[in-house]
C-alpha positions in Angstrom: 43.4 8.0 15.4 45.7 8.0 12.3 47.6 10.5 10.2 45.3 9.9 7.2 41.9 9.8 8.8 39.7 12.4 7.1 42.9 13.9 5.5 44.3 14.9 8.9 41.1 16.4 10.2 40.5 13.7 12.7 43.8 14.4 14.5 43.0 18.1 14.4 39.6 17.6 16.1 41.2 15.4 18.7 43.9 18.0 19.3 41.3 20.6 20.1 39.6 18.3 22.5 42.9 17.3 24.2 43.7 21.0 24.7 40.5 21.6 26.7 40.4 21.4 30.5 43.7 19.5 30.9 42.4 16.4 29.0 45.9 15.7 27.6 47.2 14.9 31.0 44.3 12.4 31.5 44.4 10.7 28.1 46.5 8.0 26.7 47.0 9.3 23.1 47.4 6.8 20.2 47.7 7.6 16.6 49.1 5.8 13.5 51.7 6.5 10.9 51.1 5.7 7.3 54.4 5.9 5.5 56.9 3.0 5.6 60.1 5.0 4.8 62.3 7.1 7.2 61.6 10.5 5.8 57.9 9.9 5.3 57.4 8.5 8.8 59.2 11.4 10.4 57.1 13.9 8.5 53.9 12.1 9.6 55.1 12.2 13.2 55.6 15.9 13.1 52.3 16.4 11.4 50.5 14.3 14.1 52.3 16.1 17.0 51.2 19.5 15.6 47.6 18.4 14.9 47.2 16.7 18.3 48.8 19.7 20.1 51.1 17.6 22.1 54.8 17.0 22.6 54.6 13.3 22.9 52.4 10.5 21.5 51.9 7.6 23.9 51.4 4.9 21.3 52.6 5.4 17.7 51.5 2.5 15.4 52.3 1.6 11.8 48.9 1.8 10.1 47.3 -1.0 8.0 50.1 -3.5 7.7 47.9 -5.4 5.3 50.4 -6.5 2.7 52.8 -9.5 2.9 55.8 -7.3 2.1 55.0 -4.5 4.7 57.5 -6.0 7.1 60.3 -5.8 4.4 59.2 -2.3 3.5 59.5 -1.0 7.1 62.8 -2.7 7.6 64.4 -1.8 4.3 63.0 1.7 3.8 63.7 3.0 7.3 60.3 3.2 9.0 61.4 1.1 11.9 64.6 3.2 12.3 62.4 6.4 12.4 60.3 4.9 15.2 63.2 4.0 17.3 64.8 7.4 16.9 61.5 9.1 17.7 61.2 7.1 20.9 64.8 7.9 21.8 64.0 11.6 21.3 61.0 11.3 23.6 58.4 12.1 21.0 56.7 8.7 21.3 56.5 6.3 24.3 55.5 3.0 22.7 55.6 1.5 19.2 53.1 -0.8 17.6 51.5 -1.9 14.3 48.0 -2.5 13.1 46.4 -4.5 10.3 43.2 -6.3 9.4 44.0 -8.5 6.5 45.6 -11.8 7.5 47.1 -13.2 10.7 50.1 -14.5 8.8 51.0 -10.8 7.9 51.0 -10.0 11.6 53.2 -13.0 12.3 55.7 -11.7 9.7 55.7 -8.4 11.5 56.2 -10.1 14.8 59.1 -12.1 13.4 61.1 -8.9 12.7 64.0 -8.2 15.1 62.1 -5.3 16.6 60.9 -4.4 20.2 57.2 -4.1 19.5 55.1 -2.7 22.4 51.7 -3.2 20.9 49.8 -5.0 18.2 46.3 -4.2 16.9 44.0 -6.7 15.1 40.4 -7.7 14.5 38.8 -9.6 17.4 35.2 -10.6 16.9 32.9 -13.6 17.0 33.5 -14.3 13.3 37.2 -14.1 13.5 37.1 -17.0 16.0 36.4 -19.4 13.2 38.0 -17.8 10.1 41.7 -16.8 9.4 41.7 -16.1 13.2 43.9 -13.4 14.7 42.7 -14.6 18.1 44.2 -18.0 17.6 47.3 -17.1 15.5 48.4 -13.8 16.9 47.1 -13.1 20.4 48.8 -16.1 22.0 52.2 -15.1 20.6 51.8 -11.5 21.7 50.9 -12.5 25.2 53.8 -14.9 25.3 56.1 -12.0 24.5 54.4 -9.4 26.7 53.2 -7.3 23.7 50.1 -5.3 24.3 47.1 -6.6 22.3 44.4 -4.2 21.0 41.3 -5.6 19.4 39.2 -3.8 16.8 36.2 -4.5 14.5 34.3 -6.1 17.3 31.1 -6.0 15.3 32.7 -6.8 12.0 33.7 -3.2 10.9 30.4 -2.4 9.3 28.1 -4.0 11.8 26.3 -5.9 9.0 26.3 -9.0 11.2 24.1 -7.0 13.6 21.8 -5.6 10.8 21.3 -9.1 9.4 20.3 -10.4 12.9 23.1 -13.0 12.9 24.3 -12.0 16.3 23.4 -9.4 18.9 25.6 -6.5 20.0 25.6 -8.1 23.5 27.1 -11.3 22.1 29.7 -9.3 20.2 30.8 -7.4 23.3 30.7 -10.4 25.6 32.9 -12.3 23.1 35.7 -9.8 22.8 35.6 -8.8 26.5 36.2 -12.5 27.3 39.4 -12.7 25.2 42.9 -12.4 26.7 43.6 -9.0 25.1 44.7 -5.7 26.7 41.8 -3.6 25.3 39.3 -3.4 22.5 38.7 -0.3 20.4 35.0 0.1 19.7 33.2 2.3 17.1 30.7 4.8 18.6 28.7 6.9 16.1 26.4 8.4 18.7 25.7 9.0 22.4 23.2 6.2 22.1 26.0 3.8 21.0 28.2 5.0 23.9 25.5 4.6 26.5 24.7 1.1 25.2 28.4 0.1 25.3 28.6 1.3 28.9 25.4 -0.6 29.8 26.8 -3.8 28.3 30.2 -3.4 30.0 28.6 -2.8 33.4 26.5 -6.0 33.1 29.3 -8.0 31.6 29.8 -11.6 32.6 32.6 -13.7 30.9 31.5 -16.0 28.2 31.8 -19.6 29.4 33.5 -22.3 27.3 30.1 -24.0 26.7 28.6 -20.7 25.6 31.5 -20.1 23.2 31.2 -23.6 21.8 27.5 -23.2 21.2 27.9 -19.8 19.6 30.7 -21.0 17.4 28.6 -24.0 16.2 25.7 -21.7 15.4 27.8 -19.3 13.4 30.0 -21.8 11.6 28.1 -21.6 8.3 28.4 -17.8 8.1 31.8 -17.3 9.7 33.8 -19.7 7.5 33.8 -17.7 4.3 34.5 -14.2 5.6 31.2 -12.7 4.5 31.0 -10.7 7.7 34.7 -9.8 7.7 35.1 -8.3 4.3 38.2 -6.4 5.5 40.0 -9.8 5.3 38.6 -10.9 1.9 38.3 -7.7 -0.1 40.0 -4.3 -0.4 36.8 -2.5 0.6 38.2 -1.5 4.0 41.8 -0.7 2.8 42.9 2.9 2.8 43.9 4.6 -0.4 47.2 5.7 0.9 48.4 2.2 1.5 46.9 0.8 -1.7 48.9 3.4 -3.6 52.1 2.4 -1.7 51.7 -1.1 -3.1 50.7 -0.1 -6.7 47.0 -0.6 -6.4 44.5 2.1 -7.5 43.3 4.4 -4.7 
């Protein structure tokens, strides 16, 4: 979840669900903070706690670190200080950051003198061969014991599936075969959920030969980012963050 999803409605809906039948005790709750400054981050935290109907958020992540100066913003404007204080106060348990634009931005975030617990990034069959988070970020996180969360496993808009370039089974097998902690998947219906469960139950790790063959097959369409437009355009970038950096919402 995130503070800005559906103008806060997404957290409110999740909060209602967590309040039912003791689900909060069973769930690991993650949401994301959008502001980079101390006061804004603290306000977002209180908003999220209220909407989610909880006293503590398990994983609180800085949302959409998609700009090369986000690391400086967080350090200089107090966002990192807010996160550490919130953790000390017991309002959050773990701190992370997310982003989908470029692995070098993630590397700048990781270079900060800050005890990151988690890092979220795109992990998919196209990423393997283009501005790759898998190659440039995952290894460093694993070396440092930072939890790795994959996302956009089917490219964010699933256009690669609609165009018949890959199958959903190939997409799932790929990201499940990577050395990451977990993968966030988009589920728009019960049919999608049941399909994901079916694939997971039948899962067999992708072999090195299978990966090599698939990479060769996809090379022509993976190398220019056409199926990862969150890297190459602002189409997937949230208005809140565009405004922070002086771009039109």
